[in-house]
N, C-alpha and C positions, 0 to 999 in steps of 0.2 A: 789301306793306302800306304804310300811311301813318303818319307820326309823329303822336303825340297833339298836341293844341293847346298852343302855347307863346307866350310874349311874346318879341319880338325887339328887341334893343338894340344900338346901334353907337357905343360910346365912341370918343373920339379921343385920350385920354391914359391912361397906366397908372393914375394915381390915380383917374380916373373909373371905369375898369373894376373896380378893387379896391373902390371905394365901392358899385358896383352889386352886386358879389358879397356884400359885407357886409350890404346891405339885403335880400338875398333869403333870409336865414336858412338858407343851405345848399341852397336848391332850384334855383338857377341853375347853368348850366354855361358855361364858356368855349368858344367856337367859334373854332378856328384854321383848319386846313385842312379839317376835317370828314370826313376819310377813314375814321375809326373811329366818331366820335360819331353822324354822320347815319345810317349803316346800323344802329347799335344802336337808335336812336330809331325807325326804320322797322320794325324787328323787335319793337318794344315791350319792349326790354331796358333802355331808359333812359327816364325820364319827367321831364326837367327842366321846371320851370315857366317858365323863361326861358333864352334863349340870348344870351350876351354876345359879339358878333362883334368880334374885335380886329383885323380886317383894316385898319382905318383908323388904327390906333395906329402912327404912323410910327416911333417909337423901337424897336418890336419887329421891324422889318424891316431893321435896320441890322447891319453887321458892323464891329467896331471892333478894329483891331490895337493891342495894348497891350504891345508890345515882347517880353515873354517869353510872352505868351498872346494869344489872340484871343477876344473876346466876340462870340458869334453870337446875334443876337436870336431870340426864340422863334418869330417868324412867318417866319423864313427857311425857304424850301422845300428839300426834298431835291434838287430839280433844280438850284437855284442852287449848292448845295454840290458836286453832281456836276460842274457846269460850271466849278468852280474859283473861285467868287466870294469865298471866304475866303482865297485864296492857297494855295500848297502848302508849308505849314510842317510837314507830317506825312508827307513822302516818298510822297505818293499815297494814304495810308491813308484820309483823310476822303472823298475823291472816290470811292474804291473802295467804301467802305461805303454811301455814298449810291446808287451805281449798282446795288447789290445789292438795294435795296428795291423790291419789287413790280414795277410797270411805269411807263414814263415818264409816262403819264397821271396815275397816283397821285402820282408824284414832283413833278409840276407843281403839285399842290395841297397835298399833305401837308407838314407842318412839323416841324422838329426839336423845338420846344417841345411840340407836340401829342403827338409820339411819347413823349417823356419823361414828360409828365403822365399819359398814358394807361397807361403801364407794362404793356403787353402782355408776357406772359412770353416770347414768341417774337420780340419786336421787335429790330431791329438796333441802334438808337442807344444804348439803355441799356448793352448789353454793350460796344460799341465805345468809348463815352465813359468807362466805368469803366476800361477798359484804358489809356486816355490820361490818367487821373487828373483828369478834368474835374469841374467843380462846377456845380450848378444855381443860377441867380440867381432869387430869389423876392421878390415884392412883395406887401405887404398894405396896409391902409388907412393905417397910421401908420409903417411901417418896412420896410426891405429886409434880407434875409439871404442867406447863401450856404451851400449844403450839398453835400458830395461826392456824386457820382452814386450811388455804391454805398450811401450812407447814405440818400439820398433815396428810392430804390426799396425799399419795405419788404416787398413780396410781389407776388403776381400781381394786377395792376390796383390796387395799393395803394401810395400814396406818402406822403411826409411833409407834403404840403400841408394847411394849415388851410382850413376852408370859405370864408374870406374872402381867400385868397391865390391868386396866379396865377404861373406861370412866365414870367419876362421874358427869359431868355436862358440861355446856357451858356458858361462860361469854359473854354477848352480850352488847356492848356499846349502850347507848341511842342516839337517834337522836334529833336534835333541831326541834321545831314545824314547821319551814319553810323548812325542808329538803324535797327533791324530790326523788322519787324512781320509778322503773318500774321492772316488772317481767313478762317475756314473754316466753311461752312454745309452741313448735311445737310438736304435738303428734297425733297419728292416731285416737284416740277417747278419750272422757272424761274418766278420771281415769287411762289412760295408762301411762307408762313411757315416758319420753320426748325423742324424737329423737334429739332435740336441745332445749336448754333453755338459757336464758340470764337474769342476774340481774344487775341493775345499781342503785347505791345510790349516790346522790349528796347532801352534807350538807355544804353549803358555810359558815354558821355561825361557824362551827367547823373546817372548812378548810380541809374537807375530800371528796374524790370522789373515788369510786371503781367500777370496772367492772369485772364481773365473768361470765363464761359460763360453760355449762356442756352438757351431752348427751351421747347416747350410743357409739358414735364414738370417743369421746374426753375425757370424764371424766371432773373433775373440773380443770379449768384453769383460772387464773387471767390474765386480759389483761391490764397491766399498761401502755402500749403505747398509749391507748386512754384516759387515765384518766387526763392527764395534761391539756387538753382543757376544761374539764367539769366545773371546778370551775369558769371560766370566762364566762360560758354560750356560748362559741364559738361553731359554728355549723360544724367546719371542722372535728370533731370527727365522724360525722354522714355521711360523704361522702362515697360513695360506694367503691372507690379505697382505701381509708384509712382502711375501715373495712376489705376488702379483704386482704390487706397487713398484718393487725394484725392477722387475722385468719391463714394466711399462715405461719406467724412467729411462732405460737404456735404448728402448726402441718403441716409441708410442704407436708406430704403424704396423707392428707385428700382427700377422693374421691370427685368428682364433686357434687354428690347428697347431701352428708352431708355438704359440703362446702356451698352449696346454702341454705340449711336449717338454718345453723348457721348465714349466712349473713342476712337472713330475720329476725330471732329472735333478733339478736344483733342490727340491724339497727332500728327495731321498739322499742326496749327497750330504746335505746339512744334517739330517737326522743321524746318518751313519757316523759322521765326524764327531758329533756331540754325544754319541752313545758310549 
């Protein structure tokens, strides 16, 4: 199928892009890598009156090392992160997550900002970035603001973006050299979306431990009830009963099939991060 008719715009600055969004009264959409939006338009699942292509906004393609964190521009592709363009301040975690996304052709076009803004429940970046304690940088016509990833993603395909705002980047705190992490996906084949995925990051030197899950049945969820044990290296967080209770707490209505998949992914990620 073909997409419905739309107006095409190519701003060169963030303020120009935000102004175009504001003028559209909520009918325009930002086009970044287009790996999700374009197929949705072709299937007539999305009907934007205009596409605002941010490919020429140079600021959004930059990566800025800020000592304790790294600001990754919204238009930075998965492939660039896979290839180490942001450096290795996460002991291989960021490159590993990027490498797990679909196929290289998709990674060459898809962007980190597009993934966060789309908020697909089975997407990799929302879960991985929540586990790293990252925040989303947002710009509107008159101001900018920062929101933690776990608070930015409100539900399946739902975010905290206002109609006249766009994602301009993601600020990712660095890990210490001794930090441990694990990222485990359950999927039907290589390159497919995850039925269940889990990310665990334990950084004892910096006093942080985070657990996040995602998948087609749940979307992004932070599981703080399991985090309290991780800094001490205690193994009670990995017990089957405790994992089942944590999953039941975030979604009491999860069906038995997806509950089992999440239990497998979460238990394996926890065990690997604590080994």
